[in-house]
KEKE-3310 file (N, C-alpha, C; in steps of 0.2 Angstrom, whole numbers, plus 5000, padded with zeros to 4 digits):
npx = (5309:5308:5296:5299:5298:5287:5278:5262:5248:5235:5217:5203:5189:5188:5204:5207:5203:5212:5222:5218:5216:5231:5237:5228:5234:5247:5257:5264:5263:5278:5275:5260:5254:5243:5228:5227:5218:5204:5189:5173:5156:5141:5145:5157:5170:5185:5192:5196:5206:5196:5207:5218:5213:5210:5225:5229:5223:5229:5241:5250:5261:5258:5258:5256:5258:5255:5260:5269:5281:5290:5306:5310:5298:5300:5314:5310:5300:5310:5321:5312:5317:5310:5304:5292:5281:5263:5250:5233:5219:5225:5227:5235:5249:5263:5278:5292:5305:5297:5293:5307:5309:5307:5313:5305:5298:5283:5267:5251:5234:5219:5202:5197:5198:5212:5220:5206:5198:5206:5210:5200:5188:5183:5177:5161:5163:5162:5150:5140:5145:5138:5144:5146:5156:5168:5182:5197:5213:5233:5244:5261:5267:5271:5277:5266:5247:5240:5248:5256:5263:5254:5252:5243:5225:5207:5190:5174:5156:5145:5131:5113:5106:5116:5121:5137:5142:5138:5145:5161:5160:5161:5172:5182:5185:5189:5200:5208:5210:5215:5228:5235:5237:5242:5257:5259:5264:5273:5288:5284:5277:5275:5274:5265:5265:5251:5240:5239:5228:5215:5213:5203:5196:5193:5187:5186:5171:5157:5150:5140:5135:5124:5112:5098:5093:5079:5077:5086:5088:5078:5084:5099:5097:5093:5105:5113:5108:5112:5126:5129:5127:5134:5138:5138:5124:5109:5100:5084:5070:5054:5038:5046:5054:5069:5075:5081:5087:5088:5088:5082:5074:5070:5056:5042:5029:5016:5016:5023:5030:5045:5050:5039:5027:5019:5014:5011:5012:5012:5024:5033:5038:5034:5042:5041:5053:5064:5067:5056)
npy = (4727:4722:4727:4724:4729:4738:4751:4755:4769:4774:4776:4778:4767:4768:4766:4756:4746:4747:4743:4730:4724:4725:4715:4704:4701:4697:4706:4711:4723:4729:4739:4747:4763:4773:4783:4788:4781:4786:4794:4787:4785:4785:4782:4788:4780:4776:4772:4761:4762:4759:4753:4751:4740:4731:4727:4724:4712:4704:4702:4714:4725:4739:4758:4771:4785:4804:4814:4818:4825:4822:4819:4807:4797:4799:4793:4780:4774:4776:4767:4755:4754:4757:4753:4759:4770:4769:4778:4783:4793:4796:4807:4814:4827:4824:4827:4833:4825:4813:4811:4807:4797:4783:4774:4774:4783:4792:4786:4791:4788:4794:4801:4807:4813:4822:4838:4843:4842:4843:4840:4839:4834:4825:4818:4822:4834:4834:4827:4838:4848:4844:4836:4826:4814:4807:4799:4789:4793:4787:4797:4803:4808:4827:4840:4849:4852:4838:4839:4832:4822:4813:4794:4785:4783:4782:4783:4786:4786:4797:4792:4797:4796:4793:4792:4802:4793:4780:4782:4784:4771:4762:4770:4767:4755:4752:4762:4753:4743:4751:4756:4742:4738:4747:4747:4735:4738:4748:4749:4753:4765:4781:4796:4809:4828:4838:4849:4863:4872:4867:4865:4862:4866:4853:4859:4854:4845:4855:4855:4865:4866:4859:4863:4865:4877:4882:4891:4887:4880:4866:4854:4858:4856:4843:4837:4841:4834:4821:4822:4826:4813:4800:4810:4824:4826:4831:4845:4851:4861:4857:4862:4865:4855:4847:4841:4828:4824:4811:4807:4812:4821:4831:4836:4841:4849:4855:4872:4886:4894:4897:4882:4878:4865:4857:4847:4830:4812:4795:4792:4804:4819:4835:4847:4867:4872:4885:4887:4874)
npz = (4915:4931:4943:4960:4973:4980:4989:4995:4997:5005:5008:5009:5003:4990:4987:4993:4983:4973:4980:4983:4970:4967:4975:4971:4960:4962:4967:4981:4990:5000:5011:5017:5018:5027:5032:5052:5062:5064:5073:5071:5069:5079:5091:5092:5088:5088:5071:5060:5044:5028:5018:5029:5036:5025:5023:5033:5035:5025:5028:5030:5032:5041:5040:5049:5049:5056:5050:5033:5035:5044:5049:5053:5049:5036:5035:5038:5029:5017:5020:5015:5004:4991:4974:4969:4972:4975:4976:4981:4983:4996:5007:5013:5009:4999:5001:4995:4999:4999:4987:4979:4983:4977:4966:4952:4955:4960:4957:4955:4958:4948:4952:4940:4922:4919:4912:4918:4932:4943:4961:4977:4975:4963:4957:4961:4958:4945:4940:4945:4936:4926:4918:4904:4901:4912:4921:4925:4928:4928:4937:4934:4950:4955:4963:4960:4963:4958:4945:4937:4925:4913:4912:4908:4903:4906:4900:4903:4900:4911:4920:4917:4930:4938:4953:4965:4974:4966:4953:4959:4966:4951:4946:4955:4952:4937:4942:4948:4936:4927:4934:4936:4921:4917:4924:4919:4904:4907:4902:4889:4889:4890:4900:4898:4899:4906:4897:4903:4899:4900:4911:4928:4944:4957:4971:4988:4993:5004:5020:5019:5004:5004:5004:4996:4984:4980:4969:4959:4943:4940:4933:4938:4951:4953:4948:4961:4969:4966:4967:4979:4985:4992:5002:5005:5007:5002:5007:5012:5018:5026:5033:5044:5047:5044:5029:5021:5006:4995:4981:4966:4952:4936:4930:4919:4925:4930:4939:4948:4965:4967:4976:4979:4985:4972:4969:4976:4978:4978:4973:4975:4981:4970:4967:4965:4956:4949:4937:4928)
capx = (5311:5302:5296:5297:5296:5280:5273:5256:5246:5230:5213:5196:5187:5193:5209:5205:5200:5216:5226:5216:5219:5239:5236:5227:5240:5254:5262:5261:5265:5281:5270:5253:5253:5236:5230:5229:5212:5200:5182:5168:5149:5136:5151:5163:5173:5193:5190:5203:5203:5194:5215:5221:5208:5212:5231:5228:5219:5234:5247:5254:5264:5254:5261:5251:5263:5251:5262:5275:5286:5292:5311:5308:5293:5304:5319:5305:5298:5316:5322:5310:5320:5305:5307:5288:5274:5256:5246:5226:5216:5228:5224:5243:5254:5268:5284:5299:5308:5296:5292:5311:5311:5306:5317:5303:5293:5275:5261:5244:5228:5215:5198:5196:5202:5216:5221:5199:5197:5213:5210:5199:5183:5181:5168:5156:5162:5160:5142:5138:5144:5134:5151:5143:5161:5175:5186:5205:5221:5239:5247:5268:5268:5276:5274:5261:5243:5237:5248:5261:5262:5249:5253:5236:5219:5202:5186:5167:5152:5141:5125:5109:5105:5121:5126:5141:5141:5139:5151:5165:5160:5164:5179:5187:5188:5192:5206:5213:5211:5220:5234:5239:5237:5250:5262:5261:5265:5277:5292:5281:5272:5277:5272:5266:5262:5247:5239:5235:5223:5210:5212:5199:5199:5189:5187:5183:5165:5155:5142:5133:5134:5121:5107:5095:5092:5074:5077:5090:5086:5077:5091:5105:5097:5095:5114:5117:5106:5116:5134:5130:5124:5131:5137:5134:5117:5106:5094:5079:5066:5048:5034:5048:5058:5075:5073:5087:5084:5090:5084:5077:5073:5071:5051:5039:5025:5013:5022:5023:5033:5051:5051:5032:5025:5014:5009:5011:5009:5016:5030:5037:5035:5034:5042:5044:5061:5068:5064:5055)
capy = (4728:4719:4731:4720:4733:4741:4754:4759:4773:4776:4776:4775:4761:4769:4767:4749:4743:4746:4739:4722:4723:4724:4707:4697:4700:4695:4712:4711:4729:4729:4741:4749:4770:4775:4789:4787:4780:4793:4791:4786:4783:4788:4783:4791:4777:4775:4766:4759:4764:4752:4750:4746:4733:4725:4725:4717:4705:4701:4701:4718:4731:4748:4762:4778:4792:4809:4819:4814:4831:4820:4815:4801:4795:4800:4789:4772:4775:4777:4760:4749:4755:4754:4754:4764:4771:4769:4782:4783:4795:4794:4812:4817:4828:4820:4831:4830:4820:4806:4809:4807:4789:4778:4772:4772:4787:4792:4786:4793:4785:4801:4799:4811:4814:4825:4842:4844:4843:4840:4843:4834:4831:4826:4814:4826:4842:4831:4828:4845:4851:4841:4833:4820:4807:4806:4794:4788:4792:4786:4798:4803:4814:4830:4845:4851:4848:4834:4842:4826:4820:4806:4790:4781:4785:4778:4786:4783:4791:4797:4791:4801:4795:4791:4798:4801:4786:4774:4783:4782:4762:4761:4774:4762:4748:4757:4764:4746:4739:4754:4753:4734:4740:4754:4743:4728:4741:4752:4751:4754:4772:4790:4800:4815:4834:4839:4855:4868:4878:4864:4863:4865:4863:4853:4861:4850:4849:4859:4855:4872:4868:4853:4868:4865:4882:4880:4894:4884:4874:4857:4850:4858:4854:4834:4836:4843:4829:4815:4823:4825:4808:4799:4815:4828:4823:4838:4846:4855:4861:4857:4864:4866:4848:4848:4833:4824:4823:4806:4806:4818:4820:4835:4835:4847:4847:4863:4877:4889:4900:4889:4881:4877:4859:4857:4840:4824:4805:4789:4793:4807:4827:4838:4854:4871:4877:4892:4881:4865)
capz = (4921:4937:4949:4965:4978:4980:4993:4992:5000:5003:5014:5007:4999:4981:4988:4993:4976:4971:4985:4983:4963:4968:4979:4968:4954:4964:4968:4988:4995:5007:5017:5016:5022:5027:5038:5058:5065:5066:5077:5066:5070:5084:5097:5089:5094:5085:5066:5054:5035:5022:5018:5033:5038:5020:5023:5042:5033:5021:5035:5024:5038:5040:5043:5049:5053:5055:5043:5030:5036:5048:5043:5056:5044:5030:5035:5039:5022:5014:5023:5011:4998:4986:4967:4966:4977:4972:4980:4980:4989:5005:5008:5015:5005:4998:5002:4990:4999:4998:4979:4976:4985:4973:4960:4946:4958:4965:4955:4958:4952:4950:4947:4933:4916:4919:4919:4919:4939:4948:4966:4983:4975:4956:4955:4963:4953:4937:4940:4947:4930:4920:4912:4900:4903:4915:4920:4929:4927:4931:4935:4941:4955:4957:4970:4960:4966:4952:4942:4936:4918:4913:4908:4904:4905:4904:4898:4903:4900:4917:4918:4918:4936:4942:4960:4966:4975:4960:4949:4964:4964:4944:4944:4959:4950:4935:4942:4949:4934:4924:4937:4932:4914:4917:4926:4915:4900:4910:4899:4882:4890:4892:4903:4894:4901:4907:4894:4907:4896:4900:4923:4932:4950:4962:4977:4992:4996:5010:5020:5017:4998:5001:5004:4989:4982:4975:4961:4954:4938:4938:4930:4940:4958:4951:4948:4965:4973:4964:4967:4987:4987:4999:5007:5013:5007:5000:5011:5013:5025:5024:5041:5052:5048:5040:5026:5017:5000:4991:4975:4962:4943:4932:4928:4916:4925:4933:4940:4956:4969:4967:4984:4982:4984:4970:4968:4980:4977:4982:4969:4977:4977:4963:4970:4959:4953:4946:4929:4930)
cpx = (5305:5301:5293:5296:5292:5279:5266:5253:5241:5227:5208:5196:5190:5199:5210:5206:5207:5222:5226:5219:5227:5240:5235:5230:5246:5258:5258:5266:5272:5277:5265:5254:5245:5236:5227:5219:5205:5193:5177:5160:5146:5141:5156:5170:5179:5189:5195:5201:5203:5202:5218:5218:5211:5219:5232:5227:5223:5238:5251:5255:5259:5256:5254:5254:5258:5252:5269:5282:5289:5298:5311:5303:5296:5309:5314:5302:5304:5318:5318:5312:5315:5306:5300:5285:5268:5252:5237:5223:5218:5227:5230:5247:5261:5275:5287:5303:5306:5295:5298:5312:5313:5311:5311:5298:5288:5270:5254:5238:5221:5210:5194:5200:5205:5218:5213:5199:5203:5208:5205:5192:5181:5178:5161:5156:5159:5152:5137:5141:5142:5138:5146:5148:5166:5179:5190:5210:5226:5245:5256:5266:5273:5274:5269:5253:5239:5241:5252:5259:5259:5252:5249:5230:5214:5196:5178:5163:5148:5132:5120:5109:5109:5123:5132:5145:5143:5144:5157:5166:5163:5171:5183:5188:5192:5199:5212:5214:5215:5226:5238:5240:5245:5255:5264:5266:5269:5283:5288:5278:5277:5275:5270:5261:5256:5246:5236:5229:5217:5211:5205:5199:5193:5188:5184:5175:5163:5149:5136:5131:5128:5113:5104:5091:5086:5073:5081:5085:5083:5081:5098:5102:5097:5102:5116:5114:5109:5122:5135:5127:5129:5133:5140:5125:5113:5099:5089:5074:5060:5042:5040:5055:5065:5074:5079:5084:5090:5093:5080:5078:5069:5061:5048:5032:5022:5019:5018:5029:5040:5052:5044:5030:5020:5010:5013:5008:5013:5025:5034:5032:5038:5034:5043:5051:5061:5064:5064:5053)
cpy = (4726:4725:4725:4725:4738:4742:4755:4763:4776:4775:4773:4769:4763:4768:4757:4744:4743:4740:4732:4719:4721:4715:4703:4697:4698:4700:4713:4718:4727:4730:4744:4755:4770:4779:4786:4786:4786:4792:4793:4785:4788:4790:4784:4787:4776:4770:4767:4760:4758:4750:4747:4737:4728:4724:4722:4712:4701:4703:4706:4725:4737:4752:4770:4784:4800:4814:4817:4819:4828:4817:4808:4795:4792:4794:4780:4773:4773:4770:4755:4749:4753:4757:4759:4765:4773:4772:4782:4785:4794:4799:4816:4821:4825:4828:4828:4826:4813:4806:4805:4800:4786:4780:4774:4779:4788:4792:4786:4791:4792:4797:4807:4810:4821:4830:4844:4838:4839:4844:4837:4829:4830:4822:4818:4831:4839:4831:4833:4850:4849:4838:4827:4814:4811:4802:4791:4788:4790:4791:4801:4809:4818:4834:4847:4848:4844:4836:4837:4825:4814:4800:4786:4786:4782:4780:4782:4788:4791:4797:4795:4802:4793:4794:4798:4796:4780:4776:4781:4774:4762:4764:4769:4758:4748:4759:4758:4743:4744:4753:4747:4736:4741:4750:4738:4733:4749:4756:4751:4763:4778:4790:4806:4822:4835:4846:4860:4871:4874:4861:4867:4862:4860:4852:4857:4851:4850:4856:4858:4871:4863:4857:4867:4873:4882:4888:4894:4880:4868:4853:4851:4855:4847:4833:4835:4837:4823:4817:4824:4818:4803:4802:4820:4827:4830:4841:4853:4857:4861:4857:4862:4863:4850:4841:4834:4821:4818:4806:4811:4818:4827:4835:4842:4847:4852:4864:4880:4894:4895:4889:4877:4868:4859:4851:4835:4818:4800:4789:4798:4815:4830:4847:4861:4873:4884:4892:4876:4862)
cpz = (4928:4942:4954:4971:4979:4985:4990:4997:4999:5009:5014:5003:4992:4983:4988:4987:4973:4973:4982:4977:4962:4970:4976:4963:4956:4966:4976:4989:5001:5012:5016:5020:5022:5032:5045:5058:5065:5069:5071:5069:5076:5092:5097:5091:5086:5079:5061:5049:5032:5020:5023:5036:5032:5020:5030:5041:5029:5023:5030:5032:5036:5042:5043:5052:5051:5049:5041:5030:5040:5047:5047:5051:5037:5029:5035:5032:5015:5014:5019:5006:4991:4978:4965:4972:4975:4978:4976:4986:4996:5007:5014:5010:5005:4999:4998:4992:5000:4990:4977:4979:4981:4968:4952:4950:4961:4960:4958:4953:4955:4945:4942:4926:4917:4913:4921:4927:4942:4955:4970:4979:4967:4954:4957:4959:4947:4935:4943:4941:4924:4916:4909:4901:4910:4916:4923:4925:4931:4930:4938:4944:4953:4962:4970:4962:4959:4943:4935:4929:4918:4911:4905:4907:4904:4905:4901:4904:4910:4917:4919:4927:4941:4947:4962:4970:4969:4957:4954:4963:4958:4946:4948:4958:4942:4935:4944:4942:4928:4927:4934:4929:4914:4920:4921:4908:4901:4904:4891:4883:4892:4892:4900:4898:4901:4903:4901:4908:4898:4908:4922:4938:4955:4968:4981:4994:5004:5012:5020:5010:4998:5003:4998:4989:4977:4968:4956:4950:4940:4940:4934:4950:4958:4950:4955:4970:4973:4964:4975:4988:4986:5005:5004:5012:5006:5003:5009:5019:5023:5032:5046:5051:5042:5036:5021:5009:4995:4983:4972:4953:4940:4931:4924:4916:4931:4934:4945:4958:4969:4976:4985:4981:4980:4968:4974:4978:4981:4978:4970:4978:4975:4966:4964:4961:4951:4938:4929:4938)
residu = (MET:THR:VAL:ALA:ARG:VAL:LEU:PHE:ALA:GLY:THR:PRO:GLU:PHE:ALA:ARG:ALA:SER:LEU:GLN:ALA:LEU:THR:ASN:SER:GLY:ILE:THR:PRO:LEU:ALA:VAL:LEU:THR:GLN:PRO:ASP:ARG:PRO:ALA:GLY:ARG:GLY:LYS:ARG:LEU:THR:ALA:SER:PRO:VAL:LYS:ARG:PHE:ALA:LEU:ASP:ARG:GLY:ILE:GLU:VAL:LEU:GLN:PRO:ALA:THR:LEU:LYS:ASP:PRO:ASP:ALA:VAL:ALA:GLN:ILE:ALA:GLY:PHE:ASP:PRO:ASP:ILE:LEU:VAL:VAL:ALA:ALA:TYR:GLY:LEU:ILE:LEU:PRO:GLN:ALA:ILE:LEU:ASP:LEU:PRO:ARG:LEU:GLY:CYS:TRP:ASN:ILE:HIS:GLY:SER:LEU:LEU:PRO:ARG:TRP:ARG:GLY:ALA:ALA:PRO:ILE:GLN:ARG:ALA:ILE:LEU:ALA:GLY:ASP:SER:GLU:THR:GLY:VAL:CYS:ILE:MET:GLN:MET:ASP:ALA:GLY:LEU:ASP:THR:GLY:ALA:VAL:PHE:SER:SER:SER:ALA:THR:PRO:ILE:GLY:GLU:THR:GLU:THR:ALA:GLY:ASP:LEU:HIS:ASP:ARG:LEU:ALA:ILE:MET:GLY:ALA:ASP:LEU:LEU:LEU:ASP:THR:LEU:ALA:ARG:ARG:SER:GLU:LEU:SER:ALA:ARG:ALA:GLN:ASP:ASP:ALA:GLY:THR:THR:TYR:ALA:SER:LYS:LEU:GLU:LYS:ALA:GLU:ALA:TRP:LEU:ASP:TRP:SER:ALA:THR:ALA:ALA:ARG:LEU:SER:ARG:GLU:VAL:ARG:ALA:PHE:ASN:PRO:TRP:PRO:VAL:SER:ARG:THR:ARG:LEU:ALA:GLY:GLU:ASP:LEU:ARG:VAL:TRP:GLN:ALA:ARG:PRO:VAL:ARG:THR:GLY:ALA:GLY:GLU:PRO:GLY:THR:VAL:ILE:ALA:ALA:SER:ALA:ASP:GLY:LEU:ASP:VAL:ALA:CYS:GLY:ASP:GLY)
# end
């Protein structure tokens, strides 16, 4: 059965990749839902999301409701009579009235191997935890937080030096490819329920997490630097100045009180940690 009437909901670059894949494959959404324009940059000018900019460039209608609990917003979406609503990092909770609208339901592109890392920051939490692999899932959305049955998944190793930004970009492309494959094979796929026993929760990142605690192990701190790049960026203080740390790797050289600079060269600073 052909999926002819598609709506798309997403906001950041991760979602734009899937929207572009859809349109390039010949599936042009009836409309796109994305979050309202937000202040950005030093001038705090209202800025459109990557999804909105792409949709407008392709002549796709854009909807930007502040909430989906508004009956008028629900009625507007219902008016499109969608077969399916594809969701990727949209940023708004879908109430049951929206979940029930599409004939084939709402599909979410999630950046982890569910049920591991349900929640807002699965890419960063996977790196922080030292996971050796992660991936993407196409999930049938329900009222819970990333608890729906999974149609398909694709796994990938996490590189030893890979930052959250690097991994994000890879998973965005993987998610787009998996979406197209799942749509093409939907008649032969059965969504499988998640095993709640393996659940972990990826809480939202907070700026306060970015301060490096040098009493931690070098291995842990290097994961933090990778996980918090490009946001919120790991931080420390040196001679009264705040420093942002964009790259780091654990080494076995020298020893000293945690937080002490024990060597400095053109390659960087060697800082003693709780271990390493």
